[in-house]
mmCIF file of the N, C-alpha and C atoms, coordinates in Angstrom:
data_MODEL
# 
_entry.id   MODEL 
# 
loop_
_atom_site.group_PDB 
_atom_site.id 
_atom_site.type_symbol 
_atom_site.label_atom_id 
_atom_site.label_alt_id 
_atom_site.label_comp_id 
_atom_site.label_asym_id 
_atom_site.label_entity_id 
_atom_site.label_seq_id 
_atom_site.pdbx_PDB_ins_code 
_atom_site.Cartn_x 
_atom_site.Cartn_y 
_atom_site.Cartn_z 
_atom_site.occupancy 
_atom_site.B_iso_or_equiv 
_atom_site.pdbx_formal_charge 
_atom_site.auth_seq_id 
_atom_site.auth_comp_id 
_atom_site.auth_asym_id 
_atom_site.auth_atom_id 
_atom_site.pdbx_PDB_model_num 
ATOM 1   N N  . MET A 1 1  ? 87.608 -6.691  -142.878 1.00 0.00 ? 1  MET A N  1 
ATOM 2   C CA . MET A 1 1  ? 86.949 -5.847  -143.891 1.00 0.00 ? 1  MET A CA 1 
ATOM 3   C C  . MET A 1 1  ? 85.460 -5.941  -143.662 1.00 0.00 ? 1  MET A C  1 
ATOM 4   N N  . PRO A 1 2  ? 84.669 -4.842  -143.658 1.00 0.00 ? 2  PRO A N  1 
ATOM 5   C CA . PRO A 1 2  ? 83.309 -4.884  -143.379 1.00 0.00 ? 2  PRO A CA 1 
ATOM 6   C C  . PRO A 1 2  ? 82.515 -5.644  -144.465 1.00 0.00 ? 2  PRO A C  1 
ATOM 7   N N  . GLY A 1 3  ? 81.399 -6.243  -144.041 1.00 0.00 ? 3  GLY A N  1 
ATOM 8   C CA . GLY A 1 3  ? 80.545 -6.892  -145.110 1.00 0.00 ? 3  GLY A CA 1 
ATOM 9   C C  . GLY A 1 3  ? 79.735 -5.862  -145.803 1.00 0.00 ? 3  GLY A C  1 
ATOM 10  N N  . SER A 1 4  ? 78.829 -6.288  -146.734 1.00 0.00 ? 4  SER A N  1 
ATOM 11  C CA . SER A 1 4  ? 78.103 -5.442  -147.574 1.00 0.00 ? 4  SER A CA 1 
ATOM 12  C C  . SER A 1 4  ? 77.082 -4.610  -146.749 1.00 0.00 ? 4  SER A C  1 
ATOM 13  N N  . ASN A 1 5  ? 76.689 -5.110  -145.553 1.00 0.00 ? 5  ASN A N  1 
ATOM 14  C CA . ASN A 1 5  ? 75.719 -4.383  -144.726 1.00 0.00 ? 5  ASN A CA 1 
ATOM 15  C C  . ASN A 1 5  ? 76.294 -3.827  -143.509 1.00 0.00 ? 5  ASN A C  1 
ATOM 16  N N  . THR A 1 6  ? 77.639 -3.611  -143.438 1.00 0.00 ? 6  THR A N  1 
ATOM 17  C CA . THR A 1 6  ? 78.247 -3.030  -142.326 1.00 0.00 ? 6  THR A CA 1 
ATOM 18  C C  . THR A 1 6  ? 78.953 -1.770  -142.705 1.00 0.00 ? 6  THR A C  1 
ATOM 19  N N  . ALA A 1 7  ? 79.200 -0.849  -141.744 1.00 0.00 ? 7  ALA A N  1 
ATOM 20  C CA . ALA A 1 7  ? 79.935 0.322   -141.978 1.00 0.00 ? 7  ALA A CA 1 
ATOM 21  C C  . ALA A 1 7  ? 80.948 0.473   -140.762 1.00 0.00 ? 7  ALA A C  1 
ATOM 22  N N  . VAL A 1 8  ? 81.968 1.263   -141.019 1.00 0.00 ? 8  VAL A N  1 
ATOM 23  C CA . VAL A 1 8  ? 83.022 1.422   -139.926 1.00 0.00 ? 8  VAL A CA 1 
ATOM 24  C C  . VAL A 1 8  ? 83.003 2.969   -139.652 1.00 0.00 ? 8  VAL A C  1 
ATOM 25  N N  . ASP A 1 9  ? 82.890 3.252   -138.308 1.00 0.00 ? 9  ASP A N  1 
ATOM 26  C CA . ASP A 1 9  ? 83.012 4.610   -137.881 1.00 0.00 ? 9  ASP A CA 1 
ATOM 27  C C  . ASP A 1 9  ? 84.445 5.089   -138.082 1.00 0.00 ? 9  ASP A C  1 
ATOM 28  N N  . ALA A 1 10 ? 84.605 6.172   -138.744 1.00 0.00 ? 10 ALA A N  1 
ATOM 29  C CA . ALA A 1 10 ? 85.939 6.655   -139.032 1.00 0.00 ? 10 ALA A CA 1 
ATOM 30  C C  . ALA A 1 10 ? 86.785 7.084   -137.869 1.00 0.00 ? 10 ALA A C  1 
ATOM 31  N N  . ARG A 1 11 ? 86.081 7.526   -136.779 1.00 0.00 ? 11 ARG A N  1 
ATOM 32  C CA . ARG A 1 11 ? 86.889 7.992   -135.623 1.00 0.00 ? 11 ARG A CA 1 
ATOM 33  C C  . ARG A 1 11 ? 87.210 6.781   -134.681 1.00 0.00 ? 11 ARG A C  1 
ATOM 34  N N  . SER A 1 12 ? 86.226 5.939   -134.426 1.00 0.00 ? 12 SER A N  1 
ATOM 35  C CA . SER A 1 12 ? 86.503 4.892   -133.450 1.00 0.00 ? 12 SER A CA 1 
ATOM 36  C C  . SER A 1 12 ? 86.894 3.508   -134.054 1.00 0.00 ? 12 SER A C  1 
ATOM 37  N N  . GLY A 1 13 ? 86.595 3.348   -135.335 1.00 0.00 ? 13 GLY A N  1 
ATOM 38  C CA . GLY A 1 13 ? 86.885 2.112   -135.969 1.00 0.00 ? 13 GLY A CA 1 
ATOM 39  C C  . GLY A 1 13 ? 85.876 1.037   -135.683 1.00 0.00 ? 13 GLY A C  1 
ATOM 40  N N  . LYS A 1 14 ? 84.765 1.324   -134.939 1.00 0.00 ? 14 LYS A N  1 
ATOM 41  C CA . LYS A 1 14 ? 83.723 0.423   -134.557 1.00 0.00 ? 14 LYS A CA 1 
ATOM 42  C C  . LYS A 1 14 ? 82.918 0.081   -135.767 1.00 0.00 ? 14 LYS A C  1 
ATOM 43  N N  . ARG A 1 15 ? 82.483 -1.146  -135.913 1.00 0.00 ? 15 ARG A N  1 
ATOM 44  C CA . ARG A 1 15 ? 81.635 -1.566  -136.939 1.00 0.00 ? 15 ARG A CA 1 
ATOM 45  C C  . ARG A 1 15 ? 80.172 -1.414  -136.588 1.00 0.00 ? 15 ARG A C  1 
ATOM 46  N N  . TYR A 1 16 ? 79.338 -0.995  -137.494 1.00 0.00 ? 16 TYR A N  1 
ATOM 47  C CA . TYR A 1 16 ? 77.906 -0.870  -137.269 1.00 0.00 ? 16 TYR A CA 1 
ATOM 48  C C  . TYR A 1 16 ? 77.179 -1.523  -138.418 1.00 0.00 ? 16 TYR A C  1 
ATOM 49  N N  . ILE A 1 17 ? 76.032 -2.058  -138.112 1.00 0.00 ? 17 ILE A N  1 
ATOM 50  C CA . ILE A 1 17 ? 75.133 -2.501  -139.179 1.00 0.00 ? 17 ILE A CA 1 
ATOM 51  C C  . ILE A 1 17 ? 74.494 -1.278  -139.797 1.00 0.00 ? 17 ILE A C  1 
ATOM 52  N N  . GLU A 1 18 ? 74.532 -1.191  -141.075 1.00 0.00 ? 18 GLU A N  1 
ATOM 53  C CA . GLU A 1 18 ? 73.920 -0.039  -141.728 1.00 0.00 ? 18 GLU A CA 1 
ATOM 54  C C  . GLU A 1 18 ? 72.417 -0.132  -141.519 1.00 0.00 ? 18 GLU A C  1 
ATOM 55  N N  . ALA A 1 19 ? 71.808 0.982   -141.050 1.00 0.00 ? 19 ALA A N  1 
ATOM 56  C CA . ALA A 1 19 ? 70.393 0.959   -140.850 1.00 0.00 ? 19 ALA A CA 1 
ATOM 57  C C  . ALA A 1 19 ? 69.587 0.740   -142.119 1.00 0.00 ? 19 ALA A C  1 
ATOM 58  N N  . ASN A 1 20 ? 68.607 -0.028  -142.018 1.00 0.00 ? 20 ASN A N  1 
ATOM 59  C CA . ASN A 1 20 ? 67.739 -0.307  -143.146 1.00 0.00 ? 20 ASN A CA 1 
ATOM 60  C C  . ASN A 1 20 ? 68.504 -0.980  -144.343 1.00 0.00 ? 20 ASN A C  1 
ATOM 61  N N  . ALA A 1 21 ? 69.543 -1.679  -144.003 1.00 0.00 ? 21 ALA A N  1 
ATOM 62  C CA . ALA A 1 21 ? 70.354 -2.317  -145.078 1.00 0.00 ? 21 ALA A CA 1 
ATOM 63  C C  . ALA A 1 21 ? 69.696 -3.576  -145.539 1.00 0.00 ? 21 ALA A C  1 
ATOM 64  N N  . GLU A 1 22 ? 68.869 -4.181  -144.783 1.00 0.00 ? 22 GLU A N  1 
ATOM 65  C CA . GLU A 1 22 ? 68.148 -5.428  -145.206 1.00 0.00 ? 22 GLU A CA 1 
ATOM 66  C C  . GLU A 1 22 ? 66.751 -5.261  -145.041 1.00 0.00 ? 22 GLU A C  1 
ATOM 67  N N  . ASN A 1 23 ? 65.959 -6.143  -145.634 1.00 0.00 ? 23 ASN A N  1 
ATOM 68  C CA . ASN A 1 23 ? 64.442 -6.120  -145.532 1.00 0.00 ? 23 ASN A CA 1 
ATOM 69  C C  . ASN A 1 23 ? 63.902 -7.024  -144.474 1.00 0.00 ? 23 ASN A C  1 
ATOM 70  N N  . ARG A 1 24 ? 64.768 -7.990  -143.985 1.00 0.00 ? 24 ARG A N  1 
ATOM 71  C CA . ARG A 1 24 ? 64.258 -8.984  -143.031 1.00 0.00 ? 24 ARG A CA 1 
ATOM 72  C C  . ARG A 1 24 ? 65.306 -9.229  -141.994 1.00 0.00 ? 24 ARG A C  1 
ATOM 73  N N  . TYR A 1 25 ? 64.916 -9.192  -140.756 1.00 0.00 ? 25 TYR A N  1 
ATOM 74  C CA . TYR A 1 25 ? 65.839 -9.405  -139.623 1.00 0.00 ? 25 TYR A CA 1 
ATOM 75  C C  . TYR A 1 25 ? 65.255 -10.516 -138.723 1.00 0.00 ? 25 TYR A C  1 
ATOM 76  N N  . GLU A 1 26 ? 66.042 -11.454 -138.318 1.00 0.00 ? 26 GLU A N  1 
ATOM 77  C CA . GLU A 1 26 ? 65.602 -12.464 -137.339 1.00 0.00 ? 26 GLU A CA 1 
ATOM 78  C C  . GLU A 1 26 ? 66.076 -11.996 -135.966 1.00 0.00 ? 26 GLU A C  1 
ATOM 79  N N  . VAL A 1 27 ? 65.246 -11.949 -134.998 1.00 0.00 ? 27 VAL A N  1 
ATOM 80  C CA . VAL A 1 27 ? 65.529 -11.464 -133.642 1.00 0.00 ? 27 VAL A CA 1 
ATOM 81  C C  . VAL A 1 27 ? 65.167 -12.563 -132.626 1.00 0.00 ? 27 VAL A C  1 
ATOM 82  N N  . THR A 1 28 ? 65.751 -12.430 -131.434 1.00 0.00 ? 28 THR A N  1 
ATOM 83  C CA . THR A 1 28 ? 65.405 -13.391 -130.403 1.00 0.00 ? 28 THR A CA 1 
ATOM 84  C C  . THR A 1 28 ? 64.828 -12.622 -129.181 1.00 0.00 ? 28 THR A C  1 
ATOM 85  N N  . ARG A 1 29 ? 64.427 -13.303 -128.150 1.00 0.00 ? 29 ARG A N  1 
ATOM 86  C CA . ARG A 1 29 ? 63.817 -12.640 -126.986 1.00 0.00 ? 29 ARG A CA 1 
ATOM 87  C C  . ARG A 1 29 ? 64.856 -11.752 -126.281 1.00 0.00 ? 29 ARG A C  1 
ATOM 88  N N  . ALA A 1 30 ? 66.128 -12.024 -126.521 1.00 0.00 ? 30 ALA A N  1 
ATOM 89  C CA . ALA A 1 30 ? 67.191 -11.149 -125.945 1.00 0.00 ? 30 ALA A CA 1 
ATOM 90  C C  . ALA A 1 30 ? 67.118 -9.764  -126.590 1.00 0.00 ? 30 ALA A C  1 
ATOM 91  N N  . ASP A 1 31 ? 66.555 -9.592  -127.747 1.00 0.00 ? 31 ASP A N  1 
ATOM 92  C CA . ASP A 1 31 ? 66.432 -8.353  -128.409 1.00 0.00 ? 31 ASP A CA 1 
ATOM 93  C C  . ASP A 1 31 ? 65.246 -7.504  -127.952 1.00 0.00 ? 31 ASP A C  1 
ATOM 94  N N  . LEU A 1 32 ? 64.328 -8.099  -127.138 1.00 0.00 ? 32 LEU A N  1 
ATOM 95  C CA . LEU A 1 32 ? 63.199 -7.344  -126.667 1.00 0.00 ? 32 LEU A CA 1 
ATOM 96  C C  . LEU A 1 32 ? 63.459 -6.431  -125.591 1.00 0.00 ? 32 LEU A C  1 
ATOM 97  N N  . PRO A 1 33 ? 62.784 -5.277  -125.431 1.00 0.00 ? 33 PRO A N  1 
ATOM 98  C CA . PRO A 1 33 ? 61.794 -4.807  -126.352 1.00 0.00 ? 33 PRO A CA 1 
ATOM 99  C C  . PRO A 1 33 ? 62.397 -4.474  -127.659 1.00 0.00 ? 33 PRO A C  1 
ATOM 100 N N  . LEU A 1 34 ? 61.764 -4.848  -128.746 1.00 0.00 ? 34 LEU A N  1 
ATOM 101 C CA . LEU A 1 34 ? 62.243 -4.627  -130.086 1.00 0.00 ? 34 LEU A CA 1 
ATOM 102 C C  . LEU A 1 34 ? 62.010 -3.214  -130.574 1.00 0.00 ? 34 LEU A C  1 
ATOM 103 N N  . HIS A 1 35 ? 63.026 -2.616  -131.133 1.00 0.00 ? 35 HIS A N  1 
ATOM 104 C CA . HIS A 1 35 ? 62.867 -1.327  -131.741 1.00 0.00 ? 35 HIS A CA 1 
ATOM 105 C C  . HIS A 1 35 ? 63.664 -1.212  -133.003 1.00 0.00 ? 35 HIS A C  1 
ATOM 106 N N  . CYS A 1 36 ? 63.232 -0.377  -133.908 1.00 0.00 ? 36 CYS A N  1 
ATOM 107 C CA . CYS A 1 36 ? 63.894 -0.096  -135.157 1.00 0.00 ? 36 CYS A CA 1 
ATOM 108 C C  . CYS A 1 36 ? 64.180 1.332   -135.258 1.00 0.00 ? 36 CYS A C  1 
ATOM 109 N N  . PRO A 1 37 ? 65.428 1.686   -135.589 1.00 0.00 ? 37 PRO A N  1 
ATOM 110 C CA . PRO A 1 37 ? 66.551 0.812   -135.801 1.00 0.00 ? 37 PRO A CA 1 
ATOM 111 C C  . PRO A 1 37 ? 67.027 0.181   -134.536 1.00 0.00 ? 37 PRO A C  1 
ATOM 112 N N  . MET A 1 38 ? 67.648 -0.981  -134.683 1.00 0.00 ? 38 MET A N  1 
ATOM 113 C CA . MET A 1 38 ? 68.100 -1.771  -133.520 1.00 0.00 ? 38 MET A CA 1 
ATOM 114 C C  . MET A 1 38 ? 69.485 -1.263  -133.066 1.00 0.00 ? 38 MET A C  1 
ATOM 115 N N  . ASP A 1 39 ? 69.804 -1.626  -131.787 1.00 0.00 ? 39 ASP A N  1 
ATOM 116 C CA . ASP A 1 39 ? 71.093 -1.259  -131.247 1.00 0.00 ? 39 ASP A CA 1 
ATOM 117 C C  . ASP A 1 39 ? 72.147 -1.837  -132.198 1.00 0.00 ? 39 ASP A C  1 
ATOM 118 N N  . GLY A 1 40 ? 73.246 -1.156  -132.335 1.00 0.00 ? 40 GLY A N  1 
ATOM 119 C CA . GLY A 1 40 ? 74.343 -1.542  -133.239 1.00 0.00 ? 40 GLY A CA 1 
ATOM 120 C C  . GLY A 1 40 ? 74.140 -1.043  -134.653 1.00 0.00 ? 40 GLY A C  1 
ATOM 121 N N  . MET A 1 41 ? 72.969 -0.454  -134.956 1.00 0.00 ? 41 MET A N  1 
ATOM 122 C CA . MET A 1 41 ? 72.813 0.071   -136.302 1.00 0.00 ? 41 MET A CA 1 
ATOM 123 C C  . MET A 1 41 ? 73.232 1.500   -136.382 1.00 0.00 ? 41 MET A C  1 
ATOM 124 N N  . SER A 1 42 ? 73.841 1.845   -137.450 1.00 0.00 ? 42 SER A N  1 
ATOM 125 C CA . SER A 1 42 ? 74.230 3.274   -137.656 1.00 0.00 ? 42 SER A CA 1 
ATOM 126 C C  . SER A 1 42 ? 72.970 4.086   -137.711 1.00 0.00 ? 42 SER A C  1 
ATOM 127 N N  . LEU A 1 43 ? 72.907 5.129   -136.896 1.00 0.00 ? 43 LEU A N  1 
ATOM 128 C CA . LEU A 1 43 ? 71.663 5.913   -136.747 1.00 0.00 ? 43 LEU A CA 1 
ATOM 129 C C  . LEU A 1 43 ? 71.669 7.230   -137.551 1.00 0.00 ? 43 LEU A C  1 
ATOM 130 N N  . TRP A 1 44 ? 72.820 7.736   -138.051 1.00 0.00 ? 44 TRP A N  1 
ATOM 131 C CA . TRP A 1 44 ? 72.816 9.022   -138.636 1.00 0.00 ? 44 TRP A CA 1 
ATOM 132 C C  . TRP A 1 44 ? 71.882 9.106   -139.935 1.00 0.00 ? 44 TRP A C  1 
ATOM 133 N N  . ASN A 1 45 ? 71.709 7.980   -140.581 1.00 0.00 ? 45 ASN A N  1 
ATOM 134 C CA . ASN A 1 45 ? 70.936 8.005   -141.887 1.00 0.00 ? 45 ASN A CA 1 
ATOM 135 C C  . ASN A 1 45 ? 69.617 7.246   -141.725 1.00 0.00 ? 45 ASN A C  1 
ATOM 136 N N  . SER A 1 46 ? 69.115 7.150   -140.553 1.00 0.00 ? 46 SER A N  1 
ATOM 137 C CA . SER A 1 46 ? 67.911 6.299   -140.331 1.00 0.00 ? 46 SER A CA 1 
ATOM 138 C C  . SER A 1 46 ? 66.712 7.175   -139.864 1.00 0.00 ? 46 SER A C  1 
ATOM 139 N N  . HIS A 1 47 ? 65.636 6.505   -139.580 1.00 0.00 ? 47 HIS A N  1 
ATOM 140 C CA . HIS A 1 47 ? 64.451 7.124   -139.052 1.00 0.00 ? 47 HIS A CA 1 
ATOM 141 C C  . HIS A 1 47 ? 64.409 7.169   -137.555 1.00 0.00 ? 47 HIS A C  1 
ATOM 142 N N  . PRO A 1 48 ? 63.487 7.914   -136.910 1.00 0.00 ? 48 PRO A N  1 
ATOM 143 C CA . PRO A 1 48 ? 63.384 7.882   -135.454 1.00 0.00 ? 48 PRO A CA 1 
ATOM 144 C C  . PRO A 1 48 ? 63.188 6.470   -134.889 1.00 0.00 ? 48 PRO A C  1 
ATOM 145 N N  . ARG A 1 49 ? 63.618 6.254   -133.681 1.00 0.00 ? 49 ARG A N  1 
ATOM 146 C CA . ARG A 1 49 ? 63.417 4.945   -133.054 1.00 0.00 ? 49 ARG A CA 1 
ATOM 147 C C  . ARG A 1 49 ? 61.889 4.687   -132.856 1.00 0.00 ? 49 ARG A C  1 
ATOM 148 N N  . VAL A 1 50 ? 61.461 3.532   -133.211 1.00 0.00 ? 50 VAL A N  1 
ATOM 149 C CA . VAL A 1 50 ? 60.059 3.158   -132.989 1.00 0.00 ? 50 VAL A CA 1 
ATOM 150 C C  . VAL A 1 50 ? 60.084 1.737   -132.326 1.00 0.00 ? 50 VAL A C  1 
ATOM 151 N N  . TYR A 1 51 ? 59.275 1.536   -131.306 1.00 0.00 ? 51 TYR A N  1 
ATOM 152 C CA . TYR A 1 51 ? 59.178 0.277   -130.620 1.00 0.00 ? 51 TYR A CA 1 
ATOM 153 C C  . TYR A 1 51 ? 58.170 -0.600  -131.372 1.00 0.00 ? 51 TYR A C  1 
ATOM 154 N N  . LEU A 1 52 ? 58.508 -1.853  -131.542 1.00 0.00 ? 52 LEU A N  1 
ATOM 155 C CA . LEU A 1 52 ? 57.624 -2.717  -132.373 1.00 0.00 ? 52 LEU A CA 1 
ATOM 156 C C  . LEU A 1 52 ? 57.065 -3.897  -131.502 1.00 0.00 ? 52 LEU A C  1 
ATOM 157 N N  . PRO A 1 53 ? 55.781 -4.095  -131.469 1.00 0.00 ? 53 PRO A N  1 
ATOM 158 C CA . PRO A 1 53 ? 55.209 -5.122  -130.703 1.00 0.00 ? 53 PRO A CA 1 
ATOM 159 C C  . PRO A 1 53 ? 55.213 -6.502  -131.445 1.00 0.00 ? 53 PRO A C  1 
ATOM 160 N N  . ILE A 1 54 ? 56.213 -7.262  -131.200 1.00 0.00 ? 54 ILE A N  1 
ATOM 161 C CA . ILE A 1 54 ? 56.438 -8.526  -131.912 1.00 0.00 ? 54 ILE A CA 1 
ATOM 162 C C  . ILE A 1 54 ? 56.041 -9.787  -131.036 1.00 0.00 ? 54 ILE A C  1 
ATOM 163 N N  . GLU A 1 55 ? 55.836 -9.596  -129.749 1.00 0.00 ? 55 GLU A N  1 
ATOM 164 C CA . GLU A 1 55 ? 55.611 -10.704 -128.831 1.00 0.00 ? 55 GLU A CA 1 
ATOM 165 C C  . GLU A 1 55 ? 54.454 -11.581 -129.160 1.00 0.00 ? 55 GLU A C  1 
ATOM 166 N N  . ASP A 1 56 ? 53.301 -10.964 -129.553 1.00 0.00 ? 56 ASP A N  1 
ATOM 167 C CA . ASP A 1 56 ? 52.086 -11.735 -129.787 1.00 0.00 ? 56 ASP A CA 1 
ATOM 168 C C  . ASP A 1 56 ? 52.102 -12.555 -131.057 1.00 0.00 ? 56 ASP A C  1 
ATOM 169 N N  . SER A 1 57 ? 52.516 -11.904 -132.144 1.00 0.00 ? 57 SER A N  1 
ATOM 170 C CA . SER A 1 57 ? 52.386 -12.617 -133.445 1.00 0.00 ? 57 SER A CA 1 
ATOM 171 C C  . SER A 1 57 ? 53.685 -13.314 -133.912 1.00 0.00 ? 57 SER A C  1 
ATOM 172 N N  . GLY A 1 58 ? 54.867 -12.788 -133.352 1.00 0.00 ? 58 GLY A N  1 
ATOM 173 C CA . GLY A 1 58 ? 56.137 -13.339 -133.752 1.00 0.00 ? 58 GLY A CA 1 
ATOM 174 C C  . GLY A 1 58 ? 56.641 -12.713 -135.096 1.00 0.00 ? 58 GLY A C  1 
ATOM 175 N N  . ARG A 1 59 ? 55.897 -11.753 -135.620 1.00 0.00 ? 59 ARG A N  1 
ATOM 176 C CA . ARG A 1 59 ? 56.327 -11.005 -136.826 1.00 0.00 ? 59 ARG A CA 1 
ATOM 177 C C  . ARG A 1 59 ? 55.821 -9.595  -136.728 1.00 0.00 ? 59 ARG A C  1 
ATOM 178 N N  . VAL A 1 60 ? 56.603 -8.652  -137.269 1.00 0.00 ? 60 VAL A N  1 
ATOM 179 C CA . VAL A 1 60 ? 56.159 -7.256  -137.255 1.00 0.00 ? 60 VAL A CA 1 
ATOM 180 C C  . VAL A 1 60 ? 56.918 -6.534  -138.349 1.00 0.00 ? 60 VAL A C  1 
ATOM 181 N N  . LYS A 1 61 ? 56.322 -5.478  -138.939 1.00 0.00 ? 61 LYS A N  1 
ATOM 182 C CA . LYS A 1 61 ? 56.914 -4.667  -140.000 1.00 0.00 ? 61 LYS A CA 1 
ATOM 183 C C  . LYS A 1 61 ? 57.121 -3.291  -139.447 1.00 0.00 ? 61 LYS A C  1 
ATOM 184 N N  . CYS A 1 62 ? 58.262 -2.645  -139.616 1.00 0.00 ? 62 CYS A N  1 
ATOM 185 C CA . CYS A 1 62 ? 58.523 -1.321  -139.220 1.00 0.00 ? 62 CYS A CA 1 
ATOM 186 C C  . CYS A 1 62 ? 57.644 -0.376  -140.029 1.00 0.00 ? 62 CYS A C  1 
ATOM 187 N N  . PRO A 1 63 ? 56.892 0.492   -139.464 1.00 0.00 ? 63 PRO A N  1 
ATOM 188 C CA . PRO A 1 63 ? 56.043 1.404   -140.179 1.00 0.00 ? 63 PRO A CA 1 
ATOM 189 C C  . PRO A 1 63 ? 56.909 2.520   -140.972 1.00 0.00 ? 63 PRO A C  1 
ATOM 190 N N  . TYR A 1 64 ? 58.125 2.722   -140.552 1.00 0.00 ? 64 TYR A N  1 
ATOM 191 C CA . TYR A 1 64 ? 58.974 3.691   -141.188 1.00 0.00 ? 64 TYR A CA 1 
ATOM 192 C C  . TYR A 1 64 ? 59.692 3.199   -142.460 1.00 0.00 ? 64 TYR A C  1 
ATOM 193 N N  . CYS A 1 65 ? 60.436 2.125   -142.218 1.00 0.00 ? 65 CYS A N  1 
ATOM 194 C CA . CYS A 1 65 ? 61.299 1.678   -143.306 1.00 0.00 ? 65 CYS A CA 1 
ATOM 195 C C  . CYS A 1 65 ? 60.827 0.369   -143.982 1.00 0.00 ? 65 CYS A C  1 
ATOM 196 N N  . GLY A 1 66 ? 59.817 -0.295  -143.391 1.00 0.00 ? 66 GLY A N  1 
ATOM 197 C CA . GLY A 1 66 ? 59.224 -1.491  -144.015 1.00 0.00 ? 66 GLY A CA 1 
ATOM 198 C C  . GLY A 1 66 ? 60.013 -2.757  -143.693 1.00 0.00 ? 66 GLY A C  1 
ATOM 199 N N  . ALA A 1 67 ? 61.027 -2.654  -142.876 1.00 0.00 ? 67 ALA A N  1 
ATOM 200 C CA . ALA A 1 67 ? 61.821 -3.911  -142.541 1.00 0.00 ? 67 ALA A CA 1 
ATOM 201 C C  . ALA A 1 67 ? 60.918 -4.855  -141.773 1.00 0.00 ? 67 ALA A C  1 
ATOM 202 N N  . ASP A 1 68 ? 61.019 -6.097  -142.128 1.00 0.00 ? 68 ASP A N  1 
ATOM 203 C CA . ASP A 1 68 ? 60.284 -7.246  -141.518 1.00 0.00 ? 68 ASP A CA 1 
ATOM 204 C C  . ASP A 1 68 ? 61.163 -7.817  -140.453 1.00 0.00 ? 68 ASP A C  1 
ATOM 205 N N  . TYR A 1 69 ? 60.548 -8.073  -139.207 1.00 0.00 ? 69 TYR A N  1 
ATOM 206 C CA . TYR A 1 69 ? 61.230 -8.665  -138.142 1.00 0.00 ? 69 TYR A CA 1 
ATOM 207 C C  . TYR A 1 69 ? 60.519 -9.929  -137.757 1.00 0.00 ? 69 TYR A C  1 
ATOM 208 N N  . VAL A 1 70 ? 61.307 -11.026 -137.565 1.00 0.00 ? 70 VAL A N  1 
ATOM 209 C CA . VAL A 1 70 ? 60.749 -12.323 -137.246 1.00 0.00 ? 70 VAL A CA 1 
ATOM 210 C C  . VAL A 1 70 ? 61.427 -12.796 -135.941 1.00 0.00 ? 70 VAL A C  1 
ATOM 211 N N  . LEU A 1 71 ? 60.555 -13.135 -134.985 1.00 0.00 ? 71 LEU A N  1 
ATOM 212 C CA . LEU A 1 71 ? 61.034 -13.672 -133.666 1.00 0.00 ? 71 LEU A CA 1 
ATOM 213 C C  . LEU A 1 71 ? 61.434 -15.130 -133.822 1.00 0.00 ? 71 LEU A C  1 
ATOM 214 N N  . LYS A 1 72 ? 62.637 -15.398 -133.556 1.00 0.00 ? 72 LYS A N  1 
ATOM 215 C CA . LYS A 1 72 ? 63.171 -16.818 -133.619 1.00 0.00 ? 72 LYS A CA 1 
ATOM 216 C C  . LYS A 1 72 ? 63.539 -17.269 -132.199 1.00 0.00 ? 72 LYS A C  1 
ATOM 217 N N  . ASP A 1 73 ? 62.701 -18.223 -131.668 1.00 0.00 ? 73 ASP A N  1 
ATOM 218 C CA . ASP A 1 73 ? 62.934 -18.772 -130.382 1.00 0.00 ? 73 ASP A CA 1 
ATOM 219 C C  . ASP A 1 73 ? 62.306 -20.200 -130.299 1.00 0.00 ? 73 ASP A C  1 
# 
C-alpha cells in the first residue's frame, strides 16, 4: 500500500513520489545534478524542471515550490 507521499500509476502500477509532497528532502551526491521535481516524482501536477545549485552551500530552496533540499554526504 502506498505511503502518504506516494502515488500509484493506474496503468503501470508503478509507485511515484508525489511532487511537492514534502517541504524538505535529503539528497546525496548520487542525485546530482539536482533538479526539482526529482526523478521518480509524479510530474503531471508539478512545475517545470529546474536545476538547483546545491554543491557549494549544501542547501538550496526550489524557487517554484519552496521545497528545501539538503545535501547529505
